[in-house]
N, C-alpha and C positions, 0 to 999 in steps of 0.2 A: 268648125270644131276649135280651130285656133283662137278665134275671137271669143268663144265661150270660155275657154281656159284663161285668156288674158283678162276678161271681165270678172272672173272669179278667182283671181290670183290670191286674194286674201285668205282663201281656204288653206293655203300653205301654212298659215299660222293657226287658224281656228281648228282644223281637224285634229292635230295632235293634242291641243288643249281640250277639245271636247272628249276625246278618248280618255285622257287622263282623268277628267271629271267623272266620266261614266264608270270607270274602274273604281275610283276612290269613293264616289258616292254610293255605288252599289255595295261596297264592303262596309261603309259607314252605317248604312241603313240595314245591314244584315240581309241584303238581297243576294241570292245565289247567282253568281256569274260564271258561266261555263268557261273552263280554261281555253277551249278551242275558240270561243268567241273573243276572248282577250287576245289570243295569238293573231287571229284574223284581223281584228281591228287595228292592232299595232302594226302589222305588216302593211295593211291597207293605207295607213297614214303615211308611211315612208314611201310606198309605191306611188301614191298620189303626188307626193312631193317631187319624186323623180320625174313624173309625167309633166307636172306644172313647170318645173325648171327647164326641162328639155324643150318643150314647145315654146316657152317664153324666150329661151336663149336663141332659138331660130328666128322668131318673129320680131322680137324687140330690137329696134335700131337705135333709138334714143332713150334717154332716161324717162321712166314712167313713175309718177308719184301720185299716190292716193293718200290724202291726209285730211284731218279735221282738227279744229281747235280743241285742245284738252284743258289747258290752264290759262286763265287770263287775269292778270293783276295789274290794274290801270293800263299802262301802255305795253306791259310785258306779257307776252303770250308764248306758249309752247304747244306746237301741234304734234299729233301722233298719227302714225299711219305706216305706209310702205314706200320705200325708195328703191326702185328696181332698175338696175343697169346690168351690163354684161359682167362686170366684176362680181357683184353680189350673187348673180345667178350661177356663175361658175363655182363659187365657194359653196353655195347652197346645194347645187347638184352633187358635188362630191360628198357633202354632208349626208344627204339622203341616200346616196348609193351605198356608202359605207354603213350607215345606220341600218338599212334594209338587210344587208348581208350579215351584219352582226346580230340582228334580231333573229334571223333564221338560225344562226349558230347557237343562240342562247336558248332556243326551245328545247333541244335535247340536253343542253348543258345544265339548265335550271329546272328540269322536270322533277327532280327529287328534293328541291329546296322548299322549305316552308315559307308561306306567304310570298310566293313568287309573283303574285298579282301586283304587289307593291313595286317589285322590280320593273315590270312592264309599264306600270303607271309612271314611274320616274323616267324611263326611257322616252316615253311620249312627251313628258314635261321638258326633258332635256332638248329634244328636237324643237319643241315650241320656243324655248328660250334662245337656242342658237339661231333659229330662223328669224326670230325677232331682232336679235343682235345684228344679223347680216343685212336685214331689210329695213333697219331704222333710218328715218329721214334726217335725224339730227343727233347731236351728241348726248342730249338729255335722255332721249328714249334709249339710245344705245347703252348708256350707263345703267339704266334700270334693268335691261336684259343682261348686261354684263354681270350685275350683282346676282340676278336669278340664275345664270349659268354657274356661278361659284357656289350658290346654295345647293343647287341640284347635284352638282358634282360631289359636294360634301356628303349628301345623302346617299349617292351611289357608291362612293368609296367606303362609307361606313354602313353599308347595307347590313352586314352582320355585326351590328353595334353591340351585341352582347359579348363579343370577343374583344378583350381589352386592347390588344395590339392594333386591331382594325379601327376601333373607336378612337384611340389616341392618334393614329395616323391621319384619319379624316379631320380631326381637330387641328393638327399641325398644318395640313394642307389649307384649311380655311383661314387660319390665323396668318400664314405667310401671304396668302392672296389678298388679305386685307391691306397689306402694305401697298400693293399696286392699286387696289381699289381707291384707297385714300388719296394717293398721288393723282390718279386720273380725275377724281372728283375735284381736287384742288385746281388742276389745270382747267377744267370746264368752268368752274365758278369764276376764276380770275379772267378767263377769256370773255365770258359773258358780261362780267362787270365792266371791262374796258369797252365792249361793244355798246353797252347800255348808256355809258356816260359820254362816249366820244364819237360813236358812229352816227351819222345823220339818219340812217335807216334803222329803226328799232327792230325790224324783223331779223336783223343780223344777230340779235341777242339770243335767239333760239339755236344758233350755231348749226344751221342746216347744211348738209353736205353739198347741196347744189350751190350754196353761197360761200363755200370754203375758200375759194380763191380770193374773193373780195374780203372775207373776214381776215384771212392771213395777211393780206396787204395792209388793211387798216390797223391790225394789231401791231405789225412791224413798224408802222408809221407813228402810232400813238404811244408806244412804250419805249423805254430806254433799252439799250442792249442787254444789260443784266436782267431786267424784267422779262424780256422776250426769251432769253436763254432759260430762265427759271421755269417759265410756262412750258417750254418745249421739253425740258428735262423731266418735268412732272409727267407729261404724256409718255415720254420714252420709258420712264420708270414703271408706269402702269402696264405698258405693253411688254416690257422685259419680264416682269413678275409673272404675268399671265402665260407667257411663252417660255417660262423656265430658263431664262438667260442668266448668265453670270452676274452677280453671285447668288441668285435666287433659284438656282436649278435644283436645290436639294429637296424641294417639296414634291418633285416628280418621282423621287424614289419612295417617298411615303405613299404616294398614290398607287404604288404597285401592290399594296395590300388589298386592293379591290378585286372583284371577280374578273375573270379573264375577258368576258365581253366588254366590261366597263373599261379595262385597260386598253383594249383594241379600239374602243370608241374615243376615249379621251386623248390618246396618243397619235391618232391619225389625222382627222380632219376637223376636229371640233374644238374643244376648249383651248388647247395649246395654240391653235391657229388663230385665235381671236387677237392675240397680240400683234401678229403679222398683219392681220386685217386692219387693225387700228393704225399701225404705222403707215400703211399704204393710203388709208383714207385721209390721214393728216399730213400727207406729203407736201401739200402747199405751204404748211407752216415750216417744216424742216428744211425745205429747199431754199428758204430765204437766207440761210446761213450755211456756208460750205463746211464750217467747223462742226455743225450739228450732224450733217450727213456723214462726216468722217467718224463721229462718235458712234453712230448707228452701225456703220461698217466695222469699226474696230470692236465694238461689243459683240457682233456676230462672229467675227474671227476668233476672238479670245474664248468665247463660249464653245465654239466648235472644236478648238484645239484642246481645251481643258477636259471637256466631256469625252472626247475621243480617247485621250490618255487614260481617263478613269475607266472607260468601258473596256480598254485593252487589258486591264488587270482584274476585272470583275468576272466571277464565274457563275453568278446567278443569272439565268437567261432573261428574266423580266427586268432586272436592274440594268443589264447590258442594253436592252432595248430602250429603257428609259433614258440612259445617258445618250444613246444614239438619237433619240427624239430631240433632246436639247441641242445636240451637235448639228442636226439637219436644220432645225429652226434657226440656229446661228448662221448657217449658210444662206437662209432666206433673208435674214437681217442684212447680211453682206450684200445680197443682190439688190435689196431696196436702198441700201446706203450708197451704192454706185449707180442708182437710178435705172436699174435694169429690171423693171417690173415684170416683163414677160418671163425672164429667167426665174424670178421668184414664184410666179404662178405655176410654171412647168414643174419646178422642184416641189412645190406644195402638192400638186395633184399626184405626181409620181410617189412622193413620200407617203401620202395618204393610202394609196393602194398597197404599197409594199409593206408598210409598217403594220397595217391592220391584218394583212395576210400572215406576217410573221407571228403575230400574237395568236391568231386563230389556229396556227399549226402546233402550238404548245399543248401539252397534256392537261387533263383536268386535275388529277390528284398528285402530280409530280412535276418537277421543273424540267421539262424536256418533252420531246416528241414521243408519241406512243406507237406509231406505225411507220412502216417504211415509206409509204406515200406521203405522210405528213412530214417526215424528215427530208425527203427529196424536195418537196415544195418549199420547206424552210430554207434549204441550201440554195435553191434557185432564187428565192426572194432575197437571200443574203448577197448573192452575186449581183443582183440588180441594185440593191442598196449600196453596195461598194462601187457601183459605176462600171461594172464589167459587161453587163448584158441589159437589154430591154430599156424600159423607161428611165431607170436610174442612170444608165449610160448617157442617154440624151440630155437629161437634166444637168448632170455634172459637167459634161463637155460644153454645153451651151453657156453655162455660167462661167466656165473657165475662159471662153473667148472674150469675155468682157474684162477680165482682170489680168490676162497674160502679158500685158504691156508693162506691168509693174513688178519688179523683181521680188519684192517682199511678199506680195500676194501669191506669186507663183510658188515660192518656197513653202509658204504656209498651206496653200491649197494642195500641193503635192504631199506634204506630211499628213494632212487630214485625210486625204484619199488612201494613203498607205495604212493609216491607223484604222480607218473604217473597214477596209478589207481584212485587216489583221484581226480585229475583235469579233467580227461577225463570223469569219471562218473558224476562229479559235473556239468560240462558244458552240459552234456546230459540231466540231470534233469532240469537245468535252461532253456534250450531250449524248453523242452516239456511243462514247465510252461508258458513260454512267447509266445509260438507259438500256432496257431490253425491248427492242423493237419487235413488233408482231406483224403478221401479214393481214390480220383482220382490220377492217376499216369501217367506221361509222359513217355511212354515206351522207346523212344530213349534217353531220358535223364537219365533214371534209368538203362538202359542196361549196360553202361560202369562200373558203380559202382557194379552191380551184377557180371559182368565178373571179375572185380578186386577181389571181394570176393571169387569167384571160384579159381582164381589164388592163393590167400592167402591160401585156404584150400589145394590145390594141392601141393603147396610148402611145407606145413607142413608135408604131408605124404612123400614127396620126401626126406626131411631132416631126418625125423624120421627113415627111412630105412638105412641111411648112417652114422649117428652119434649116440653116446650113451649119455644119460643124464637121470637125474631123477628129480622129483619135489623137489625143495629145497626152500631156503629162499626167492628168488624173487617171486615165486608163492604165498607163504603164506603171504608175505608182501603186495602184490597186492590185495590179498583177504581181508586182514584187511583194506586196503585203501577203497575198495569197500563197506565193511560193515560200515566203518566210515561215508562215504557219505550217505548211506541209513539211518543211525541213525540220522544224521543232517537233512536229508530231512523230516523224520517223525516228528522231533521236530520243523520244519519250521525255522531252523537257517541257512539254506544253502545259501540263497540269501542276508544275512545281509552284507557280504563283497562285496562292490559294485565297488571298484576301486583298481588299483595296488598300493602297498605301495610306498611311495614317497622317500624312502632312496636312491635307485640307481638313480631315476629320479632327485633328488636334486643334487646328485653327478655330473651327466652329465650336468644338466642345470645351476646349481649355481657355484659349486666349479670349474669345468673346464672352465666355462665362466669367472669367476673372474681371474683364472690363465692366461687365454688368454688376458684379458683386461690389467692386470698388465704387462705382457710381451710386449704388444703393447705400453703401456705408457713408458716403459723403452727404447724401440727402438726409440720412438718419441723424448724422451729427448736426447738420444745420437745423433740423427740426427739433431735436431734443436739447442739445447743448446751447444753441444760439437763440432760436425763436422761443423755445420753451422757457428760458430763463430771462427773456427780455420783458421788462415790466409793462411797457405799453401794449405788447402783444397779450400778456396775461390779463391786463385790465379789459382789453377789447374782448378777449375770450370769455371772461367772467360776465361782462355786460351782455354779450350775446346769449350766454346760457341763462342769465336772469330774464332777459327779454323773451326767450323761447319758453321758459317755464311760466312766465306771466301769461303769454298768449295761450299756452296749453291749458293752464288752470282756469283762467277767468273768461276765456273766449271759447276755445274748442270744447272743453268739458261742459261749460254752461250751455253751449249751443246744443250739444248732444243730449244733455239732461232735459232741456226745454222741449226739444223735438220729441223725446220719448214720452214726456208727460202730456204733451199736446195730443199725440197719437193715442195715448191711453184714454184721455178724456173723450176724444171722438169715438173711440171704441165703446166706452161706457154709454154714450148717448145713442150710438147705433144699436147697442144691445137692448137698451130700453125701448127704442123705437120698434124693434122687431118682435116685442112681446105683445103688441096691440093686435086688434082685429083687422079685417079687410077694410072696413069703413075708414079706420085711421090711416091705412096705407093710401087709400084714395085721397084723403085730405092732404097728406104729405105731397102726393103727386100733383094735386091741384095747386098747392102753395108754391111748389118748385116751378111748375109751368108758368104761374103768374109772375114770379120773380124774373124768370128768363125773358118773358115777353115784355115786361116793364123795362128791363135793361136794354133790350133791342130797340124799343120805342124811344127811350131817352137818348141812346147813342145815335139813332137816326135823326132825331131832332137837333142834336148838337152838330152833327155833320152838315145838315142842311143850313143851319144858321151860320156856320163858318163859311160855307160856299157862297151864301148870299152876301 
């Protein structure tokens, strides 16, 4: 059974793609597709992904690669396929686990939505694109799926595109992510350029992950220090934008306009985790320079601190969770920056289970929980996110063991832990004050959150048996944060802060806007006052206009007229030919056949004479 699964591991990509095509082609050709069939196929694709990843994770010992040549230009070739190792399998397993449970939640959630078939088709396409990103054998294929992930997330966020605010939010998300995509593409092209020109082995130009150690060493040897830093910073920028790190975290707030299942999916183990995945994959590059590793760690700490502060004064539950996502991804960047990959993976898995559970506990038509069971589950997930219980506790304490020897990191980590407990407990109490909880519960909507809570507990015991840690500053800081929230709640001071501070908002909306306006004015002045009145520029412009007019009048228009008249003449001849009788048609056919045979004989004779 295990061998069969390993031999057909490519189904992990093909099955979601097939189901996407089945759903969309069925609707395109107006073929009725039963909703239950769509639900079953969608759940089946995620379940098969869980099965394939689980068995492969147990059986695979070394890297397994299945690839074939896709593009070849002279000596430059790019293969495509699958690159399977423990790291990619862990990420993909969490992806399919969360996707499976989110899809179960979305069935009752989306049952009254129009055209929900498109929603499930996009979910399958999203799984395909994320799996393709995780199992890419080289940076070129990874970039292609990186772009596909961005496009599909844009479509999911803007699912209700007829609503102006949701359409605009999806466009802002897409445009912001284009910054990171462009930076990543620039890093890939520059690295491949240096490998093509200076590396002795041209196979390195494909930037395969199995050759990444050799590629990073050669790049470091053949580039100057500024060049190497620029390439690394381009990669870091691409990862920072995708993972919503400072100062690009604002797009994650716009993504909150999406449907609740989409938010749970994007914020847990999928799109936002792609940046962390890229950083870990390219660690051989960054570890060449200690300063670059410090930049990654500092970027993570700054993001975690700023987003935790913003979450502490926000009252919209989904926005609080969005800030929390950026903050926890910042801690993952910190873990990678100090070369503690195990801590980053543990935090990634714990955050995926906790954050998706918190989203699924929220209500459908209001910003808060609808039932007592949902609220209790949300509070338990919040305690875990704060590092007080279960997998969140293990992840935070294990990461802290790697940084507790540096005083600055200790202080910052303690402050972040305090703020995490503060904002998650604060929003829990704000929700319970503003909401009317009921005893009724929708079993199928509550089931995914309950299963995610069970996974959270199971992962805690799994980690507890394999790593050693002890309760330290993060736990007690989070406990103090919880106590502070309770004290403010008893004094009825908790809801006095009603909106986000305007400092960063003013920076983005006013300062950057003014800078952009001044830059536009300067460019307009140069264009109109300087270049527009400069005689050589005017002469060149007039010459260009005259040349274009000449080409359009005497070449393009004449060519179009000649083509039209030629077609008209042929039409007249064809019309005359069709007015004859059958004998004339036979004569035409005989003449045409004779011409073709004559041409073939002549060509054959010429070829034989040339060969002889």
